[in-house]
C-alpha positions as CSV (number, residue, x, y, z in Angstrom):
1,M,13.6,8.3,22.7
2,Y,13.3,10.6,19.9
3,G,10.6,10.8,17.5
4,S,9.9,12.7,14.2
5,S,9.6,16.0,16.1
6,G,13.1,15.4,17.9
7,K,11.4,15.4,21.4
8,A,12.9,13.0,24.0
9,D,9.4,11.8,25.0
10,D,8.2,11.1,21.4
11,V,6.7,7.6,21.0
12,R,8.7,5.7,18.3
13,V,6.7,2.9,16.7
14,W,8.3,0.0,14.8
15,A,6.6,-2.1,12.1
16,D,8.2,-4.6,9.8
17,G,7.2,-6.9,7.0
18,C,8.0,-8.0,3.4
19,Y,5.7,-5.4,1.8
20,D,5.7,-7.3,-1.5
21,M,3.1,-6.2,-4.2
22,V,2.2,-3.4,-1.8
23,H,-1.5,-2.7,-1.6
24,F,-3.8,-0.5,0.4
25,G,-4.0,-3.2,3.1
26,H,-0.4,-2.7,3.8
27,A,-0.7,1.1,3.8
28,N,-3.9,1.0,6.1
29,S,-1.8,-1.2,8.6
30,L,0.9,1.4,8.6
31,R,-1.7,4.3,9.0
32,Q,-3.1,2.6,12.0
33,A,0.4,2.0,13.4
34,K,1.4,5.6,13.0
35,K,-1.6,6.8,15.1
36,L,-0.1,4.8,18.0
37,G,3.0,7.2,18.3
38,D,4.8,10.2,16.9
39,C,7.2,8.4,14.5
40,L,6.8,5.3,12.5
41,V,9.8,3.2,11.6
42,V,9.5,0.5,9.2
43,G,11.7,-2.4,8.8
44,V,11.7,-4.2,5.3
45,H,13.0,-7.7,5.0
46,T,15.7,-8.8,2.4
47,D,14.9,-11.1,-0.5
48,D,16.9,-13.8,1.0
49,D,15.1,-13.8,4.3
50,I,11.6,-13.8,2.6
51,A,12.8,-16.6,0.3
52,N,14.0,-18.7,3.3
53,H,10.7,-18.3,5.2
54,K,8.0,-17.8,2.7
55,G,9.2,-18.3,-0.8
56,P,10.8,-15.7,-3.3
57,P,9.2,-12.2,-3.4
58,V,7.7,-10.7,-6.6
59,Y,9.5,-7.4,-6.1
60,T,13.1,-7.0,-5.3
61,E,14.2,-5.6,-2.0
62,Q,15.3,-2.4,-3.6
63,E,11.8,-1.9,-5.2
64,R,10.2,-2.8,-1.9
65,Y,12.5,-0.2,0.0
66,R,11.5,2.4,-2.5
67,I,7.7,2.0,-2.3
68,V,7.6,1.7,1.4
69,R,9.3,5.2,1.6
70,A,6.5,6.4,-0.7
71,I,3.9,5.6,1.8
72,K,2.7,8.8,3.5
73,W,2.6,7.7,7.1
74,V,6.1,6.2,7.1
75,D,8.9,8.4,8.6
76,E,11.9,6.1,8.4
77,V,12.7,2.9,6.6
78,V,15.2,0.3,7.9
79,E,16.5,-1.8,5.0
80,G,17.2,-5.5,5.7
81,A,15.3,-5.7,9.0
82,P,15.5,-9.2,10.6
83,Y,12.8,-11.6,9.9
84,V,12.3,-12.3,13.7
85,T,11.6,-9.0,15.6
86,T,13.7,-8.7,18.8
87,T,13.8,-6.3,21.6
88,G,17.4,-5.6,20.5
89,T,16.1,-4.4,17.1
90,L,13.7,-2.1,18.8
91,D,16.5,-0.8,21.1
92,K,18.8,-0.3,18.2
93,H,16.3,1.9,16.5
94,N,15.0,3.7,19.7
95,C,11.5,2.2,19.3
96,N,9.2,1.9,22.2
97,F,7.2,-1.2,20.7
98,S,6.4,-3.1,17.6
99,V,3.0,-3.2,15.8
100,H,1.4,-5.8,13.4
101,G,-1.9,-6.8,12.2
102,E,-4.3,-9.5,13.6
103,D,-2.8,-12.2,11.3
104,I,0.0,-14.2,12.6
105,T,3.3,-14.4,10.7
106,T,5.7,-17.3,11.4
107,T,9.2,-18.5,10.4
108,A,9.8,-21.5,8.2
109,E,9.9,-23.5,11.3
110,G,6.5,-22.3,12.4
111,I,7.5,-20.0,15.1
112,D,5.7,-16.7,15.7
113,T,8.0,-13.9,14.4
114,Y,6.9,-11.6,17.2
115,H,7.1,-14.0,20.2
116,L,10.0,-12.1,21.7
117,V,8.5,-8.7,21.7
118,K,5.2,-10.1,22.9
119,A,7.0,-11.7,25.8
120,A,8.6,-8.5,26.7
121,G,5.3,-6.6,26.5
122,R,6.5,-4.5,23.6
123,Y,3.9,-5.4,21.0
124,R,0.7,-3.9,19.8
125,E,-1.8,-5.0,17.4
126,V,-3.9,-3.3,14.7
127,A,-7.0,-4.4,12.8
128,R,-6.2,-6.3,9.5
129,T,-7.8,-4.8,6.5
130,Q,-10.4,-7.3,5.3
131,G,-10.6,-8.5,1.6
132,I,-7.2,-7.7,0.4
133,S,-3.8,-9.5,0.5
134,T,-0.9,-10.4,-1.7
135,T,-2.1,-14.0,-1.9
136,D,-5.6,-12.8,-3.1
137,L,-3.9,-10.6,-5.9
138,V,-1.7,-13.5,-7.1
139,G,-4.9,-15.7,-7.0
140,R,-6.8,-13.2,-9.3
141,M,-4.0,-13.3,-11.7
142,L,-3.4,-17.0,-11.8
143,L,-7.1,-17.9,-12.0
144,M,-8.0,-15.2,-14.5
145,T,-11.1,-14.1,-12.5
146,R,-12.8,-10.8,-13.0
147,Q,-15.5,-10.9,-10.3
148,H,-13.4,-8.4,-8.3
149,H,-14.2,-5.5,-10.9
150,T,-16.6,-2.8,-9.9
151,Y,-19.0,-1.3,-12.6
152,V,-20.0,2.1,-11.6
153,G,-23.1,3.3,-13.7
154,I,-22.5,0.3,-16.2
155,E,-25.6,-1.7,-16.8
156,S,-24.2,-4.5,-19.0
157,Y,-20.9,-6.4,-18.7
158,P,-18.3,-4.7,-20.9
159,T,-16.9,-6.4,-24.1
160,T,-13.2,-7.3,-23.7
161,F,-10.4,-7.7,-26.0
162,G,-7.9,-10.5,-25.7
163,S,-8.2,-13.9,-24.4
164,P,-11.5,-14.9,-22.8
165,V,-11.8,-14.9,-19.1
166,T,-13.1,-18.0,-17.1
167,Q,-16.1,-17.3,-15.2
168,F,-15.9,-18.8,-11.6
169,N,-18.3,-18.7,-8.7
170,Q,-16.5,-16.1,-6.5
171,N,-17.6,-17.9,-3.2
172,S,-15.9,-21.1,-4.4
173,L,-12.4,-19.5,-4.7
174,P,-10.3,-19.3,-1.6
175,Y,-7.5,-17.0,-3.0
176,T,-9.5,-14.3,-4.8
177,R,-11.3,-12.4,-2.1
178,V,-12.1,-8.7,-2.9
179,T,-13.4,-5.7,-1.0
180,N,-17.1,-5.7,-1.5
181,L,-17.8,-1.9,-1.4
182,L,-16.7,1.1,-3.4
183,A,-14.3,3.3,-1.4
184,T,-16.3,4.6,1.4
185,S,-16.1,8.4,2.3
186,Q,-14.7,7.4,5.7
187,R,-11.7,5.4,4.2
188,I,-11.1,8.1,1.6
189,T,-10.9,10.6,4.4
190,Q,-8.5,8.5,6.4
191,F,-6.2,8.2,3.3
192,S,-6.6,11.7,1.9
193,D,-4.6,14.8,3.0
194,G,-7.8,16.8,2.7
195,K,-5.9,19.4,0.9
196,E,-7.0,21.6,-2.0
197,P,-5.2,23.8,-4.5
198,K,-4.7,27.3,-3.4
199,S,-5.3,30.4,-5.5
200,G,-2.4,30.9,-7.9
201,D,-1.4,27.2,-7.7
202,K,-0.4,25.5,-10.9
203,V,-2.6,22.4,-10.9
204,V,-1.3,19.3,-12.9
205,Y,-3.5,16.5,-14.1
206,T,-2.7,13.0,-15.1
207,S,-4.8,9.7,-15.4
208,G,-4.3,6.1,-15.7
209,A,-5.1,2.6,-14.5
210,F,-2.3,2.5,-11.7
211,D,-3.0,-1.2,-11.4
212,L,-0.9,-3.2,-8.9
213,F,0.7,0.0,-7.8
214,H,4.5,-0.2,-8.1
215,V,7.8,1.9,-8.0
216,G,7.3,2.8,-11.7
217,H,4.1,4.5,-10.7
218,V,5.8,6.4,-8.0
219,D,8.5,7.7,-10.3
220,F,6.0,8.7,-12.8
221,L,3.9,10.7,-10.3
222,E,6.8,12.5,-8.8
223,K,7.9,13.6,-12.3
224,A,4.5,14.7,-13.0
225,S,4.3,16.6,-9.8
226,R,7.4,18.6,-10.6
227,H,5.4,20.5,-13.2
228,G,3.2,22.2,-10.7
229,D,2.1,22.7,-7.2
230,F,-0.9,20.2,-6.9
231,L,-1.3,17.0,-8.7
232,I,-4.8,15.4,-9.5
233,V,-4.7,11.9,-10.5
234,G,-7.5,10.4,-12.6
235,L,-8.5,6.7,-12.0
236,L,-10.0,5.0,-14.9
237,L,-13.1,2.9,-14.3
238,D,-12.5,-0.9,-14.3
239,S,-14.7,-1.3,-17.2
240,V,-12.5,1.2,-19.3
241,V,-9.3,-0.5,-18.1
242,N,-10.7,-3.9,-19.2
243,R,-12.0,-2.5,-22.5
244,Y,-8.5,-1.7,-23.6
245,K,-6.4,-4.2,-21.9
246,G,-8.7,-7.3,-22.1
247,G,-8.4,-10.3,-20.0
248,N,-9.2,-9.9,-16.4
249,Y,-7.5,-6.5,-16.1
250,P,-7.5,-4.5,-13.9
251,I,-6.2,-6.9,-11.3
252,M,-7.1,-4.4,-8.5
253,N,-10.5,-2.9,-8.7
254,L,-11.4,0.8,-8.7
255,H,-11.7,0.9,-5.0
256,E,-8.3,-0.7,-4.4
257,R,-6.5,1.5,-6.9
258,V,-8.0,4.7,-5.5
259,L,-6.6,4.0,-2.0
260,N,-3.3,2.9,-3.4
261,V,-2.8,6.3,-5.1
262,L,-4.1,8.2,-2.0
263,A,-1.6,6.4,0.1
264,C,1.4,7.7,-2.0
265,R,3.4,10.6,-0.6
266,L,5.5,12.6,-3.3
267,K,8.4,14.6,-1.7
268,V,9.7,16.6,-4.8
269,L,10.6,20.2,-5.4
270,N,8.6,22.1,-7.8
271,E,9.7,24.9,-10.0
272,K,9.2,27.4,-7.3
273,G,11.6,25.5,-5.0
274,K,8.9,24.4,-2.7
275,I,7.8,21.0,-1.8
276,G,5.0,20.1,-4.1
277,G,3.0,17.1,-5.4
278,F,0.0,16.9,-3.1
279,V,-2.0,14.1,-4.5
280,D,-5.9,14.1,-4.9
281,T,-7.8,11.6,-7.1
282,H,-10.5,11.8,-9.6
283,I,-12.7,8.9,-10.8
284,G,-13.6,8.5,-14.3
């Protein structure tokens, strides 16, 4: 089997999913999957399959294909991957085994979607990222909570513009869980390329909320990175975003938004004809 390096003994890893409203939990799962082999092949399900088994997705399949390709640990994307993973799918794409998180996914009939590859001994499991899921994000939007916000160096709760936000007891809400800590140095290291601008590089800076990271953000960052050799992205504090947008914005807190941006890979040619667009983040 051939991996990303083209060697016959490379280990090719298969991962698949819906990847709807992609967040750093998806990215962290793929990061862990990539560590198990040399090449990571990611299958993305169609809108119809997701609607049949889970309900209609928020993002279209074309948007989901695009954003999965932008995750830095992904080597290949298979569009329209079957909802139930089979050994035939692994063989077709020259993959050694399939990887998924600890959470079980099932069909509309309640059947484990990985039961066939598990029975064949071609299944591996990685740790699920706690405190983040698509369901949680939808819950935050529908229930209009803002307990997920992080206030760094802010002594009083900021004033918001727009409609008032209902205050709930976070522990009483089943679908609004959040990560409890700011991005730790370990997680940032795991997500960051660790690169710095070299002498003579043209450094480009941009900033924003980058909330609910989507294909529009990817397109914008790719265009920005074409203007130089190294792209630094500033992430606005939750309090700043809330001050201008009101309501319970941002839906994702600073921790989550930083990791989303760091997981993004930009493959663009800069004006010197070289691959540019390395991403680093700045909080403020």
